[in-house]
N, C-alpha and C positions, 0 to 999 in steps of 0.2 A: 166197506169201500175196498174194491180190488185195485191194487196198484203195485208197481214194482218198488223195490227198496229205494229210499231217497226221493220219492216223488211227492211227499207231503201228506202221508196218511195221518201222522201224529198231529200235524197242524190242523187238518180237517176235523179229526175226531175231537181235538181240544176245543175248537171253535164250536162244534155242535154241543159238547158238554156245557161250555160256558153259556151258550144261548139258553139252555134249560135253566141254568142258574139265574140268568137275567130275568126270565119269565117268573121264576120263583126261587128266591135265594136259599130256600131250604130244600130244594129239589134233590140235592145230593143224597138225602136219606132214602130216596126211592130209585136211585140210578145204580146199576151194576155195570161197570165197564170191565170187560174181560179181554185179556191179552194172552199171547202165547208164552212169553218168557218173563222172568223176573226183571231183566234189564228193561224190557218194554214197559212193565208195570211201574218201575221207578221213574222212567222217563216221562210217562203219561201223567203220573201224579205231580211230578215236579213242574211239568209244563203247565198244567191247569192252575196250580197255586201261583206260580210265577206270573202267569199272564193275568190272572185275576188281580194280583197286586199291581202289575204294570198298567192295566187298564184303569184301575182305581186311582192311581197316582199320576196318570198321564205320562208314563215312561215312553219315550220315543220308540224303544224296541218293541213295544206292544201295540204300536199303531196299526200294523197289518192285521192283528186280531180284531181290534176295534172296528176297522174299516170293513172287514169281512162280516162281522156281526151286524153292522148297520146296513150292509149292502142291499139286502132284499126287504128291508123294513121289518123290524121285529115288533110283534104285538105284545103289549103287556097290559095287565089289569090295573086300572087306576082306582085306588081305594076311595078317593074323594068323589069322583063322578059315578062310581060303580059300573064302569063300562071299559071295554078294551080300547086302546089307542096305540099309535106308533110310539115306540121308545125314542127318546131323544138321546143325544150323546151324554148329557148329564145323568139321565136315568141309568144308562148302561154303566157309567162310572160309579154312581152311588150303589147300584145293586151289586156290582162286582165287589165293592168293599164290604157290603153286608154279607154276601155269600162267603167271602174269604173268612170273615170273622166267625160266622156260624160254623164253618168247616173246621177251623182251627180249634174251636172250643168243643167240638164234637167229632174229633178226627177219626175215631173208631168207626163211624158210620159213612166215611168217605171211602167207598169201595171201588178200587181199581185193583184187580188181582188176576192171577193166572187161571187158566181153565182148571188146572190140577187143584190149586188151593180152593177154588170155588166149590168143586165137587167134594173135596175133603171136608169143607165146612158143612155142606149139606149132609154128608154121611155122619159127621159128628152130631149134628142136630137131630138126626134120626136114630142115633145109636140105641137109645132106650127103647123106642118102638120096635126096633129090629132085634132087641135082646142081645146087643153086642156090648163089649166093654167100652166104657167112656174114653179109654186111652187108645181108641181106634187109630190104626195107621194103615193107609191104603198104599199098596204097591201095584203097579201095573206091569204085568208080564208081557212085554212088548212082543217077544217071539211067539207066544201063544196067540195073542191078538192078531198078529200078522198072519200066522198060519191059518187061523180060522177065516180071516178076511179073504185070503187067496183061495182057499178051498171053496168058500161061499161064492166067490166070483166065478170060478170055473164051473161049479154046479149049476149056476143060473144063466150060463151062456145060451143064447138062442141062435138058430141058424142065420138070422139076419143081423146079428150083433157085430159091430165093427171090431170089437175086441177079439171075437172069435177068428175073424179073418187075419188079424195081426198075429195071433197066437199060432194059427195054422201055417202062416208064412214062416214064422220063426222055427216051428217044428220041422218044416220041410228043409230049411237051411241047415238045421242041425243034422238031419238024416243025410243030407248031401255031403256034409263034412264028416260023416261016419261017427256022430256023437249020439248020446242018449236022446230019445225023443220025449221022455217024460220031463217036462220043464217046470213043474210045480215048484220044486226046490229052488230053481234059478229065479223064478218070479218072486219067491219069498226072500231070497238073498238080495235081489234088486230093491225090494220094498223096504229092506232095513235102512235104506238111505233116509226114509221118512223120520226114523227115530234117531238118526245121527245128528247130534247138536251142531256139528260143523257144516252140515248140508245146507 
């Protein structure tokens, strides 16, 4: 979901996550939710658990979640009839409680994590096959990654690329202002904003 800050991304993602849990209360074992920051990870986990409890216990503050889940008709598998049917409000409430209890008793498999921690866990799991130490610690050299990305961008420019016309315009402005025309370092400096946590 692409949306600006404060527009309800966490709400939408939490609703989608909970829908999977209503269909299958043990689905958390097969879902990986990835966020950008530790703060977002904490907020997402808290939101999912809080709303599962709220839906289960009919808390008025969870009513918006319940209504959103019910809005387009959620199909669930009925064990008795061995066929799919529309979930009722009672189904959603009961399955929310089941999912919450499963998750709390198996919390280690409830995976909402940052991109960094996800890739570190993948690397740790592959440490033996890669003949690396099990105490593997991954550090990203942002400056090197950014430098390579900018160099790669410049090398792959084509005559019809809009980026090329922007860069040429900028170079011409710099030449007119009697400044250096080689702008690779300036583009790299501008790109540092991506890695700035306050950006």
